[in-house]
matplotlib code that plots the C-alpha trace (Angstrom):
import matplotlib.pyplot as plt

x = [25.4, 23.6, 20.5, 22.7, 24.2, 20.8, 19.4, 22.1, 22.0, 18.2, 16.6, 18.9, 19.6, 23.3, 23.4, 22.2, 24.5, 27.5, 26.6, 26.2, 29.6, 31.3, 29.6, 30.5, 34.2, 34.5, 32.7, 34.7, 38.0, 37.1, 36.2, 39.6, 41.3, 39.3, 40.3, 43.9, 43.1, 41.4, 44.5, 46.7, 44.6, 44.7, 42.7, 40.4, 39.3, 38.8, 35.1, 34.6, 36.5, 34.7, 31.4, 32.7, 34.0, 30.7, 28.8, 31.0, 30.7, 27.0, 26.2, 28.3, 26.5, 23.0, 23.7, 24.9, 21.8, 19.3, 20.8, 20.8, 17.2, 16.4, 18.2, 16.1, 13.2, 10.8, 8.2, 5.9, 5.9, 7.8, 7.8, 9.6, 8.2, 10.0, 9.9, 11.3, 13.9, 15.0, 15.3, 17.5, 19.9, 20.1, 20.6, 23.5, 25.3, 24.8, 25.9, 29.0, 29.9, 29.5, 31.6, 34.4, 34.3, 34.6, 37.4, 39.5, 38.8, 42.3, 45.0, 43.7, 43.1, 40.1, 38.5, 39.2, 37.4, 34.6, 34.2, 34.1, 31.4, 29.4, 29.6, 28.4, 25.5, 24.6, 24.7, 22.3, 20.0, 20.0, 19.4, 16.4, 15.0, 15.3, 13.6, 10.7, 10.4, 9.4, 5.8, 4.3, 1.1, 2.7, 3.8, 7.5, 8.7, 12.2, 14.5, 15.7, 18.7, 19.9, 19.5, 21.6, 24.3, 24.3, 24.7, 27.5, 29.4, 29.0, 30.1, 33.1, 34.3, 33.7, 35.8, 38.5, 38.5, 39.1, 41.7, 43.6, 43.6, 45.2, 47.8, 49.0, 51.2, 51.8, 49.4, 48.2, 46.7, 44.4, 43.7, 43.1, 40.6, 38.8, 38.3, 37.2, 34.7, 33.3, 32.9, 31.3, 28.6, 28.0, 27.9, 25.5, 23.2, 23.1, 22.9, 20.0, 18.3, 18.5, 16.7, 13.7, 10.7, 7.8, 4.5, 1.7, -1.3, -4.3, -5.8, -3.1, -3.8, -1.8, 1.3, 1.5, 5.0, 5.6, 9.2, 10.9, 13.3, 16.2, 15.7, 15.6, 18.8, 20.5, 19.5, 20.9, 24.1, 24.7, 23.8, 25.8, 28.8, 28.9, 28.6, 31.3, 33.6, 33.0, 34.2, 37.3, 38.1, 37.5, 40.0, 42.6, 42.1, 42.1, 45.4, 46.9, 45.6, 46.5, 50.0, 50.2, 48.7, 51.0, 54.0, 53.0, 52.3, 55.6, 57.4, 59.4, 58.1, 54.6, 53.1, 50.5, 48.7, 47.2, 45.1, 45.3, 45.1, 42.9, 44.2, 43.3, 45.0, 47.6, 49.4, 49.4, 52.8, 51.5, 48.4, 50.7, 52.8, 49.7, 48.0, 44.7, 43.0, 43.9, 40.3, 39.9, 42.3, 40.5, 39.0, 40.8, 42.8, 46.6, 47.3, 45.4, 48.0, 51.2, 52.6, 54.5, 56.2, 55.1, 56.4, 53.7, 54.0, 54.9, 58.0, 58.9, 59.0, 62.0, 63.9, 65.4, 64.3, 63.2, 62.0, 58.4, 56.1, 53.5, 50.5, 49.8, 46.2, 46.6, 47.9, 51.6, 53.9, 56.4, 59.5, 59.5, 61.5, 59.4, 60.0, 57.4, 56.9, 54.2, 52.3, 49.1, 46.7, 43.3, 43.3, 44.2, 47.4, 48.4, 51.4, 52.8, 54.6, 57.0, 57.2, 60.0, 59.8, 62.8, 62.0, 64.7, 67.2, 66.4, 66.7, 70.0, 71.3, 70.1, 71.9, 75.1, 75.0, 74.3, 77.2, 79.5, 78.8, 78.3, 80.3, 79.4, 79.7, 77.9, 75.9, 77.2, 78.5, 81.9, 84.8, 83.8, 80.2, 81.4, 83.8, 81.1, 78.7, 81.5, 82.3, 78.6, 78.2, 81.2, 79.7, 76.4, 78.3, 80.2, 77.0, 74.9, 77.7, 76.9, 79.3, 79.8, 81.5, 83.6, 84.1, 86.9, 86.3, 88.6, 87.6, 89.6, 90.7, 89.3, 92.6, 92.7, 89.1, 89.9, 93.1, 91.8, 88.2, 88.6, 87.3, 83.8, 83.5, 85.3, 82.7, 79.8, 81.3, 81.7, 78.0, 77.0, 79.0, 77.4, 73.9, 74.9, 76.2, 73.0, 70.9, 72.6, 72.9, 70.1, 68.6, 70.8, 74.1, 76.2, 77.8, 80.6, 83.0, 86.3, 88.0, 89.0, 87.8, 87.8, 84.5, 83.6, 80.5, 79.5, 77.2, 75.3, 72.5, 73.7, 75.0, 78.7, 80.5, 77.4, 76.0, 79.2, 79.7, 76.2, 76.6, 80.0, 78.5, 75.7, 78.1, 80.4, 77.4, 76.0, 79.4, 79.6, 76.1, 76.2, 79.9, 80.6, 83.8, 82.8, 79.8, 81.0, 84.6, 84.3, 83.1, 85.1, 85.5, 85.7, 88.0, 86.7, 88.4, 86.3, 87.2, 84.9, 84.6, 85.5, 87.7, 89.6, 89.6, 87.8, 88.3, 87.8, 91.5, 92.3, 89.2, 89.9, 93.5, 92.7, 89.9, 92.5, 94.9, 92.3, 91.6, 95.2, 95.1, 92.0, 93.7, 96.8, 94.7, 93.6, 91.1, 87.4, 87.2, 86.3, 88.8, 88.3, 91.0, 93.2, 95.4, 97.9, 98.0, 101.5, 103.4, 103.9, 100.5, 101.3, 104.7, 103.1, 100.6, 103.4, 105.5, 102.5, 102.0, 105.7, 106.1, 103.6, 105.9, 109.2, 109.8, 109.0, 111.2, 114.1, 114.4, 114.4, 117.2, 118.0, 121.0, 122.2, 123.4, 125.3, 124.2, 127.3, 128.1, 128.2, 131.4, 133.4, 132.2, 131.7, 129.0, 126.0, 123.8, 122.4, 119.2, 117.7, 116.8, 114.9, 116.2, 114.5, 116.5, 114.0, 114.8, 114.3, 114.3, 117.3, 117.4, 114.1, 114.5, 112.5, 111.0, 109.3, 108.2, 107.4, 104.4, 103.2, 103.5, 101.6, 98.8, 98.4, 98.7, 101.7, 103.7, 102.3, 103.9, 107.1, 107.3, 107.0, 109.7, 112.1, 111.5, 112.3, 115.4, 116.7, 116.2, 117.8, 120.8, 121.2, 121.2, 124.6, 126.1, 127.9, 125.5, 125.9, 124.7, 121.1, 119.0, 116.4, 113.5, 111.0, 107.3, 104.7, 101.5, 99.6, 101.2, 99.8, 96.3, 96.9, 95.7, 98.5, 101.4, 102.4, 102.3, 104.5, 107.2, 107.1, 107.3, 110.3, 112.2, 111.4, 112.4, 115.6, 116.6, 117.2, 116.6, 113.9, 116.3, 118.4, 115.4, 114.4, 111.2, 111.1, 107.7, 106.4, 103.9, 101.3, 101.0, 99.3, 96.8, 94.4, 93.2, 95.6, 94.6, 95.1, 98.6, 99.7, 98.5, 100.6, 103.7, 103.4, 103.2, 106.3, 108.2, 107.3, 109.3, 112.3, 111.8, 112.9, 110.5, 112.0, 110.1, 111.4, 111.4, 110.6, 110.0, 108.4, 104.8, 102.4, 104.3, 102.8, 104.5, 101.6, 102.8, 106.1, 104.3, 101.7, 104.2, 107.8, 109.7, 113.3, 114.8, 114.0, 115.4, 115.8, 114.9, 117.9, 116.3, 117.2, 120.7, 121.4, 120.6, 122.6, 125.6, 123.5, 120.2, 120.1, 116.4, 117.3, 120.1, 117.6, 115.1, 117.8, 119.0, 115.4, 114.8, 118.0, 117.2, 113.7, 115.2, 117.4, 114.5, 112.6, 115.7, 115.4, 118.5, 118.5, 119.7, 120.5, 120.0, 121.7, 125.1, 127.5, 130.2, 132.4, 131.1, 127.5, 128.7, 130.5, 127.4, 125.1, 127.8, 128.1, 124.4, 124.6, 123.3, 123.8, 124.0, 124.5, 123.6, 124.6, 127.2, 129.9, 129.4, 128.9, 126.8, 124.1, 125.6, 125.3, 125.3, 128.4, 131.3, 133.8, 134.9, 132.6, 135.2, 135.6, 134.9, 134.0, 135.1, 138.6, 139.1, 138.6]
y = [262.4, 263.0, 261.1, 258.2, 257.9, 258.4, 255.7, 253.3, 254.2, 254.3, 252.1, 249.0, 246.0, 245.9, 242.1, 241.8, 244.7, 242.8, 239.7, 241.7, 243.3, 239.9, 238.5, 241.6, 241.5, 237.7, 238.0, 241.0, 239.4, 236.2, 238.3, 240.0, 236.6, 235.3, 238.2, 237.2, 233.6, 234.7, 236.4, 233.5, 230.6, 229.0, 230.9, 227.9, 228.2, 232.0, 232.0, 229.5, 231.5, 234.7, 233.0, 232.0, 235.5, 237.0, 234.6, 235.4, 239.1, 239.0, 236.9, 239.1, 242.2, 240.7, 239.2, 242.5, 244.2, 241.6, 241.3, 245.1, 245.1, 242.5, 244.7, 247.7, 248.6, 251.0, 250.7, 248.5, 244.7, 244.0, 241.0, 240.4, 239.3, 236.0, 236.5, 240.0, 239.0, 236.1, 238.4, 240.8, 237.9, 237.2, 240.9, 241.1, 238.1, 239.1, 242.6, 241.4, 239.0, 241.7, 244.1, 241.6, 240.6, 244.3, 245.0, 242.0, 242.2, 243.3, 245.1, 248.7, 251.3, 252.6, 249.2, 248.5, 251.8, 251.0, 247.6, 249.3, 251.8, 248.9, 247.1, 250.2, 250.6, 246.9, 247.2, 250.1, 248.2, 245.2, 247.4, 249.2, 246.0, 244.6, 247.7, 247.0, 243.5, 245.1, 244.3, 246.4, 248.3, 251.4, 253.4, 253.8, 257.4, 257.9, 261.0, 261.1, 263.4, 261.0, 258.1, 259.8, 260.5, 256.9, 255.7, 258.2, 257.2, 253.5, 253.6, 255.8, 253.6, 250.5, 252.1, 253.0, 249.4, 247.9, 250.6, 249.9, 246.2, 247.0, 249.4, 247.9, 244.9, 242.5, 242.4, 245.9, 244.6, 242.4, 244.5, 248.0, 246.8, 244.7, 247.7, 250.0, 247.3, 246.9, 250.7, 250.9, 248.3, 249.7, 253.3, 252.7, 250.6, 252.9, 256.1, 254.7, 253.4, 256.9, 258.2, 255.8, 256.3, 254.0, 256.0, 254.0, 253.4, 251.7, 251.1, 248.5, 245.0, 244.0, 241.9, 238.4, 237.4, 233.7, 233.3, 234.7, 237.5, 236.1, 232.7, 234.1, 236.1, 233.0, 231.1, 233.9, 234.2, 230.4, 229.9, 232.9, 232.2, 228.6, 229.6, 232.2, 229.9, 227.2, 229.6, 230.4, 226.8, 225.8, 228.5, 227.2, 223.6, 224.5, 226.3, 223.4, 220.8, 222.9, 223.3, 219.6, 218.9, 221.6, 219.9, 216.5, 218.1, 219.9, 216.6, 215.6, 212.1, 210.7, 209.6, 206.8, 205.7, 202.2, 200.4, 196.7, 196.8, 199.9, 203.3, 205.8, 209.0, 210.3, 213.6, 215.9, 214.7, 211.1, 212.4, 214.2, 211.1, 209.0, 211.8, 211.8, 213.6, 212.5, 211.8, 209.3, 206.9, 206.8, 203.4, 201.7, 198.6, 199.1, 196.7, 199.0, 201.6, 199.9, 196.6, 194.9, 191.5, 188.7, 190.4, 192.0, 195.5, 194.2, 192.6, 195.7, 197.8, 195.9, 196.7, 199.7, 201.3, 198.9, 199.2, 198.7, 199.8, 202.5, 202.2, 205.6, 206.7, 206.3, 202.7, 203.4, 201.8, 204.1, 202.8, 203.9, 203.4, 202.8, 202.9, 201.5, 202.3, 201.6, 204.5, 205.2, 207.3, 208.3, 205.9, 202.9, 201.0, 201.8, 201.8, 204.9, 204.3, 206.9, 206.7, 208.3, 208.6, 206.9, 208.0, 210.6, 208.4, 205.5, 207.8, 209.2, 205.6, 204.8, 207.9, 207.1, 203.5, 204.8, 207.3, 204.5, 202.4, 205.1, 207.8, 211.2, 213.0, 210.6, 208.5, 205.4, 202.4, 202.9, 200.5, 198.8, 198.1, 197.1, 194.5, 193.1, 192.8, 191.1, 188.7, 187.8, 187.4, 185.1, 182.9, 182.6, 182.0, 179.1, 177.7, 177.8, 177.7, 181.1, 183.8, 187.4, 190.3, 193.1, 196.3, 198.7, 202.1, 205.1, 208.5, 209.9, 213.6, 213.9, 215.1, 217.9, 218.9, 219.1, 221.0, 223.5, 224.1, 223.5, 220.9, 222.2, 221.4, 218.1, 217.2, 218.1, 215.8, 213.0, 213.3, 213.4, 210.2, 208.5, 209.3, 208.0, 204.7, 204.3, 204.8, 202.2, 199.4, 197.2, 196.8, 193.8, 195.6, 197.4, 200.7, 202.0, 204.9, 203.6, 207.0, 209.9, 209.1, 205.3, 203.6, 199.9, 197.8, 194.4, 192.6, 189.5, 187.3, 187.5, 185.0, 185.8, 187.2, 188.3, 190.3, 192.1, 192.9, 194.3, 196.5, 197.7, 198.7, 200.6, 202.5, 203.5, 204.6, 206.6, 208.4, 209.1, 210.6, 212.5, 213.4, 215.3, 217.3, 219.4, 220.8, 220.5, 221.4, 219.4, 216.2, 213.1, 209.7, 206.3, 203.3, 200.0, 196.8, 193.6, 190.5, 187.5, 185.0, 182.2, 182.3, 185.4, 185.1, 183.4, 186.1, 189.8, 190.8, 188.6, 189.7, 193.4, 193.1, 191.4, 194.0, 196.7, 195.0, 194.9, 198.5, 199.5, 197.6, 199.5, 202.8, 201.8, 200.9, 204.4, 205.0, 205.1, 201.3, 198.3, 195.4, 191.9, 190.4, 187.9, 185.7, 185.7, 189.5, 191.0, 191.7, 195.2, 196.2, 195.0, 196.7, 199.9, 199.7, 199.1, 202.0, 204.4, 203.5, 203.8, 207.0, 208.7, 208.0, 208.6, 212.1, 211.3, 208.3, 210.3, 208.1, 211.1, 213.3, 216.2, 216.0, 218.8, 218.5, 221.4, 223.5, 224.8, 227.4, 225.4, 227.1, 227.9, 225.2, 227.7, 226.5, 228.8, 226.9, 223.6, 221.6, 220.1, 216.4, 214.2, 210.7, 207.9, 205.3, 202.6, 200.5, 197.2, 198.0, 200.4, 203.3, 203.9, 206.0, 209.2, 207.7, 205.1, 207.0, 210.5, 209.2, 207.3, 210.5, 212.5, 209.9, 209.6, 213.3, 212.9, 214.9, 218.1, 217.2, 216.1, 219.2, 221.5, 219.7, 219.8, 223.5, 224.2, 222.1, 223.6, 227.2, 226.7, 225.0, 227.6, 230.4, 229.1, 229.3, 232.2, 234.9, 234.2, 230.5, 229.7, 226.6, 225.0, 223.1, 221.0, 221.8, 219.2, 220.1, 218.7, 221.4, 224.1, 222.9, 224.2, 227.7, 228.0, 227.3, 231.0, 231.3, 228.2, 229.6, 233.0, 231.4, 229.2, 232.2, 234.3, 231.5, 230.8, 234.3, 233.4, 236.2, 235.4, 235.9, 232.9, 230.5, 228.8, 226.8, 224.1, 223.2, 221.0, 222.1, 219.7, 222.2, 224.6, 222.1, 222.5, 225.9, 227.6, 231.1, 230.4, 228.8, 231.8, 234.2, 232.4, 232.4, 236.1, 236.8, 234.6, 236.4, 239.7, 238.4, 237.8, 234.0, 232.5, 230.2, 227.4, 225.2, 221.7, 218.7, 220.9, 218.8, 215.8, 215.0, 217.9, 221.0, 224.2, 227.3, 229.3, 228.5, 230.2, 233.1, 233.6, 233.5, 234.9, 232.0, 232.6, 229.4, 226.3, 222.9, 220.3, 216.8, 214.4, 211.8, 214.0, 214.6, 210.8, 210.3, 213.3, 211.1, 208.5, 210.0, 212.9, 213.5, 214.1, 216.5, 218.4, 218.7, 220.0, 222.5, 223.7, 224.1, 226.1, 228.2, 228.8, 229.9, 232.4, 233.8, 234.3, 235.6, 232.6, 230.8, 227.1, 224.4, 220.9, 218.0, 214.7, 215.8, 212.9, 213.1, 215.8, 215.3, 215.9, 219.1, 220.3, 219.8, 221.9, 224.5, 224.8, 225.5, 228.2, 226.4, 228.5, 225.9, 222.2, 219.6, 216.0, 213.5, 215.4, 218.5, 216.6, 213.9, 214.7, 214.9, 216.7, 220.5, 221.9, 223.1, 224.8, 228.2, 230.3, 230.6, 226.8, 225.3, 221.7, 221.5, 221.9, 224.8, 223.8]
z = [157.0, 160.3, 159.0, 158.1, 161.5, 163.0, 160.9, 161.9, 165.6, 166.1, 163.4, 163.2, 165.4, 166.1, 166.2, 162.6, 161.5, 162.9, 161.1, 157.9, 158.3, 158.8, 155.8, 153.7, 154.7, 154.1, 150.7, 149.5, 150.6, 148.8, 145.7, 145.6, 146.0, 143.2, 141.0, 141.5, 140.7, 137.5, 136.3, 137.1, 135.8, 132.3, 129.7, 129.4, 133.1, 133.2, 132.6, 135.4, 137.9, 136.8, 137.5, 140.9, 141.7, 140.5, 142.8, 145.8, 145.3, 144.6, 147.6, 149.8, 148.5, 148.8, 152.2, 153.6, 152.1, 153.4, 156.9, 157.1, 156.0, 158.7, 161.2, 160.2, 162.5, 160.9, 163.7, 161.8, 161.1, 157.9, 155.5, 152.2, 148.9, 148.0, 144.2, 144.2, 146.9, 144.8, 141.8, 143.8, 144.4, 140.7, 140.0, 142.6, 141.2, 137.5, 138.1, 140.0, 137.2, 134.6, 136.5, 137.0, 133.3, 132.3, 134.7, 133.6, 129.9, 129.4, 131.5, 131.7, 134.5, 132.5, 132.3, 136.0, 136.9, 134.5, 136.2, 139.6, 138.4, 137.0, 140.3, 142.2, 139.8, 140.2, 144.0, 143.8, 141.5, 143.8, 146.8, 145.5, 144.1, 147.6, 149.0, 146.6, 148.2, 151.5, 152.5, 155.4, 156.3, 155.1, 152.0, 151.0, 150.8, 149.1, 149.2, 145.6, 146.4, 149.1, 146.8, 144.1, 146.7, 147.7, 144.2, 143.6, 146.8, 146.2, 142.5, 143.3, 146.0, 143.8, 141.0, 143.5, 144.8, 141.4, 140.4, 143.7, 142.8, 139.5, 140.8, 144.2, 144.8, 147.7, 150.7, 149.9, 146.7, 148.8, 151.8, 150.3, 147.6, 150.2, 152.5, 149.7, 148.4, 152.0, 152.3, 148.9, 149.8, 153.3, 152.4, 149.5, 151.7, 154.8, 152.8, 150.8, 154.0, 155.5, 152.4, 153.0, 155.3, 155.9, 156.2, 157.9, 155.7, 157.2, 153.8, 153.3, 154.7, 157.7, 157.1, 158.4, 159.6, 158.8, 159.9, 162.9, 161.9, 163.9, 162.4, 158.9, 159.6, 160.8, 157.7, 155.5, 157.4, 157.4, 153.7, 152.5, 154.6, 153.4, 149.8, 150.1, 152.1, 149.5, 146.8, 148.8, 149.7, 146.0, 145.0, 147.5, 146.5, 142.8, 143.2, 145.1, 142.7, 139.7, 141.0, 141.5, 138.1, 136.6, 138.2, 136.7, 133.3, 133.4, 133.6, 130.5, 131.0, 130.6, 133.8, 134.0, 137.2, 137.2, 139.7, 138.8, 135.0, 134.9, 134.0, 136.8, 135.7, 133.1, 132.7, 129.7, 128.4, 128.1, 126.3, 123.8, 123.3, 122.4, 120.5, 122.4, 125.3, 128.8, 129.7, 127.0, 128.8, 132.1, 132.8, 129.9, 130.2, 130.4, 127.6, 125.1, 125.7, 126.7, 125.2, 128.0, 128.1, 130.5, 133.6, 135.7, 137.2, 140.6, 139.2, 137.3, 140.5, 141.6, 138.4, 136.8, 133.5, 130.7, 127.2, 126.0, 123.2, 123.5, 121.2, 119.5, 118.9, 115.2, 115.6, 115.4, 117.9, 119.7, 121.4, 125.1, 128.3, 131.4, 135.1, 137.5, 141.2, 143.9, 145.3, 147.3, 145.1, 146.1, 149.0, 146.9, 146.2, 142.6, 140.3, 138.7, 135.4, 134.1, 130.3, 128.3, 124.5, 122.9, 119.3, 119.2, 121.0, 118.6, 115.6, 116.9, 117.3, 113.8, 112.4, 114.3, 113.0, 109.5, 109.7, 111.0, 107.9, 105.2, 103.6, 104.9, 101.5, 99.2, 101.6, 99.9, 101.9, 103.3, 103.3, 106.5, 105.3, 101.9, 103.3, 105.5, 102.5, 100.5, 103.3, 103.6, 99.8, 99.7, 102.4, 100.4, 97.2, 98.7, 100.1, 96.9, 94.3, 92.9, 91.6, 92.7, 90.9, 92.5, 90.6, 91.3, 89.9, 89.6, 88.3, 85.4, 85.6, 89.2, 90.6, 88.1, 88.9, 92.6, 92.1, 89.5, 90.6, 94.4, 96.8, 96.7, 93.0, 93.6, 96.3, 94.0, 91.3, 93.8, 94.8, 91.1, 90.5, 93.5, 92.1, 88.7, 90.2, 92.3, 89.3, 87.2, 89.8, 91.0, 94.5, 95.3, 94.5, 97.0, 95.9, 98.1, 98.2, 99.6, 99.8, 97.6, 94.0, 94.6, 94.3, 94.4, 93.5, 94.7, 92.3, 93.4, 92.1, 88.5, 86.0, 85.5, 83.6, 81.6, 84.5, 85.2, 81.6, 81.3, 84.4, 83.1, 79.8, 81.5, 83.7, 80.8, 78.7, 81.6, 82.2, 78.5, 78.6, 81.9, 82.1, 78.9, 79.4, 76.4, 78.2, 81.8, 82.8, 86.1, 84.4, 84.9, 83.3, 84.8, 84.5, 85.8, 86.9, 87.5, 89.4, 89.7, 92.6, 93.0, 89.9, 90.8, 94.5, 97.4, 100.1, 100.3, 100.2, 97.2, 95.3, 95.8, 94.9, 91.6, 90.9, 91.5, 89.1, 86.4, 87.1, 86.5, 83.2, 82.2, 83.0, 81.1, 78.1, 77.6, 80.5, 80.1, 79.6, 81.7, 82.1, 83.6, 85.7, 83.8, 85.8, 82.9, 82.5, 82.3, 85.6, 84.3, 85.6, 89.1, 88.9, 87.8, 90.6, 93.1, 91.7, 91.9, 95.6, 96.5, 94.6, 96.8, 99.8, 98.1, 99.3, 103.0, 102.8, 101.3, 98.2, 95.8, 94.9, 92.4, 90.1, 87.8, 84.2, 82.8, 79.8, 78.0, 75.3, 72.1, 70.8, 74.0, 76.3, 79.1, 81.6, 81.4, 83.8, 84.9, 84.4, 87.6, 87.0, 89.4, 90.4, 92.3, 94.2, 94.9, 98.0, 96.2, 92.5, 92.6, 90.3, 88.5, 85.3, 84.9, 81.7, 83.9, 87.0, 85.5, 83.4, 86.4, 88.5, 85.9, 85.7, 89.4, 90.2, 92.4, 89.9, 91.6, 94.9, 93.1, 90.9, 93.9, 95.8, 92.9, 92.4, 96.0, 95.9, 92.7, 93.7, 97.1, 95.4, 92.6, 95.2, 96.3, 92.7, 91.1, 89.9, 86.1, 86.4, 85.8, 86.8, 84.5, 86.0, 84.1, 84.6, 83.8, 81.9, 84.9, 87.1, 84.8, 85.7, 89.2, 90.0, 92.6, 90.3, 90.0, 93.8, 94.2, 91.9, 93.5, 97.0, 96.0, 94.6, 97.7, 100.2, 98.4, 97.5, 93.9, 91.4, 88.9, 85.9, 87.0, 86.8, 83.6, 83.3, 80.6, 79.3, 76.5, 73.9, 75.4, 78.3, 75.8, 74.6, 77.6, 78.7, 76.4, 77.5, 81.2, 80.6, 78.5, 81.2, 83.8, 81.5, 80.9, 84.6, 85.2, 82.5, 84.2, 87.2, 84.9, 84.8, 81.4, 79.6, 77.5, 75.0, 75.6, 73.3, 70.2, 67.1, 68.9, 69.3, 68.7, 67.4, 66.2, 64.9, 66.3, 69.8, 69.0, 67.6, 70.4, 73.2, 73.1, 74.4, 75.6, 74.2, 72.1, 73.0, 70.3, 71.5, 72.0, 69.7, 66.7, 68.0, 68.3, 64.6, 63.3, 62.2, 60.3, 59.3, 56.8, 57.7, 61.3, 60.3, 58.1, 61.0, 63.3, 60.7, 60.2, 63.9, 64.4, 61.4, 62.7, 66.0, 64.3, 62.3, 65.6, 67.4, 69.8, 71.1, 70.4, 72.8, 71.5, 73.9, 73.9, 72.5, 73.2, 70.6, 69.3, 65.8, 66.9, 68.6, 65.5, 63.3, 65.6, 66.1, 62.3, 62.1, 64.7, 67.8, 71.0, 73.7, 74.0, 76.7, 76.9, 78.2, 76.1, 78.3, 81.5, 83.1, 85.8, 89.2, 92.6, 92.8, 91.1, 93.2, 90.9, 89.9, 87.7, 85.0, 84.5, 81.2, 80.4, 76.8, 75.6, 73.3, 69.7]

ax = plt.figure().add_subplot(projection="3d")
ax.plot(x, y, z, "-o")
ax.set_aspect("equal")
plt.show()
């Protein structure tokens, strides 16, 4: 250590040493700053900044070494070999670059230490190569132990400098590694210099000094300082420019700078919009990238945002919104154009417009779009004398599918129907879903009625083929009504009304058929259509009521209970008989709502009667298709407080024809509640003894049509006698409906009938208000 201080104090020029220290500090500080820049920069720029950091560190190390060598006075004239000196510069820069690359390969203390060691070894290699460049009339003597100590000290301090950089934060991360790096370079140099002696040797030719030592030192200081400062300034400018470029590239809008009509600069967002690199735009004419109208950019600076077209690199045109402003850029007056991609906005507008005119479930045209197309078609038809056809379509059995299998299955069926209609129509036709299970088709460009008939045949055939109820329980049929213009209407409202009228005739004809509108068709179709519409609102409008007709003991006349019967008082037609509106309700599905309402009314009324009186309610076969029927009945009993054994449900055998197992399961569950099940209208329509055998009914009711013929028709009397006898054999009470005369009652009593019902025992009326012991018939 003493020799080191002695070397510095006695063998070095302090002026040169001071310059060496300044260069070393500046270079090391710049190197540490560049390390931070390398970590922050984009991966694509890392190699460039590693090279810059290696150059700064290498020049700082070499300059410190060379200035210190110039400061050294060994007592003899000294010169330096240019080739070896140049090679030492290359070694210093290369070793620094390699050390930095190792240290920043990935975040690791081990790699940082390895990089610092590599730097120390590189400094040592550079130093001793620089020593070999010395030319003097002397021999070079080296203390190998001191040299080893120098390498160890320099490598250790270099490793500590890089490790400190990795561990510290804030200003300490810059200051501490810089100091350690300066100490590493200085300690290695001066320790090594103390291990070197020049021994005069007269056999060596004298050295000729070509350049003054002070002038050479000034040249080294100036060149090194400028190079190191250039690296530092470049780093600062790059950070500033990168931040500005990053700010521009972070914009959600494309930015385009134009001088005249020439593109000067673009940001990354614009390059992505066009699908090309930003550099490919520079120098191009603005019109190759942006399609503008006749207004020049100067005029656009005075306006707000406007729309234009951006030309994509692949030739596509992209709708954009632009905003233009004047700026000074690179010393020239330019225009900056902010460009916003409107693709998503336009697509959203298109989707909204599509949703506004199309059905969300099936993607068919909705009522609004359909009416627009019809109006346009009517205008064209009047102009060129052509005909159009409007189809009104209604799905058969869809209400049952929706109620039994749920809305999800119903929606799937509607989508399948939509696909089927699209497949069978032509490009010029408009297919629409008007709501629920109502569809419509507008056919144009065809000779009528041939075109409409051909399309109707295709639709019916497709439904028969694709909608097989035997294979698919959610399959539906279709009924079609067709109206032609101008014969059947000259405006949208009239044409649709006549198509609907034709549809109702098709449904009344047995469904699954197509019917053309006929101006002479019977008014009954219009009446039926009106009744169906009014019936849907009858409950809310308080037009319905429930009346009760007594069931009496056939022998004593004692009232055993009452049957709840629905009545409809139409505001214009007056009383509409159940025989008219019940079939309409069953066809339209409104019987489900009506049946539930009657059940609630009847249970609530019966709960106020004496305990021995029962109430009978008719249940339609359509109601048995509901999975919720059992819950409805249980709920009505619970809300009214009526015991289950006071409720009788009257069903016809047609309820057992569809899904027999499910219906029987519901009936068994109801009987478990005490509810009595009555087979109504026995002997009419489809009758099977197996039904009586498979389910233990509580009663059999003989249809009133047989009772009316008892006095005149021996066949009717035989049928009644047989039914009563069958009931006895099965231990089932028999009720005879339609008893209006004493003679009819006497006949059924003679055959053993248990109960009678008819005008003789009492007409339907409001809920009874009489004593429980009252009788209707006089004692025989």
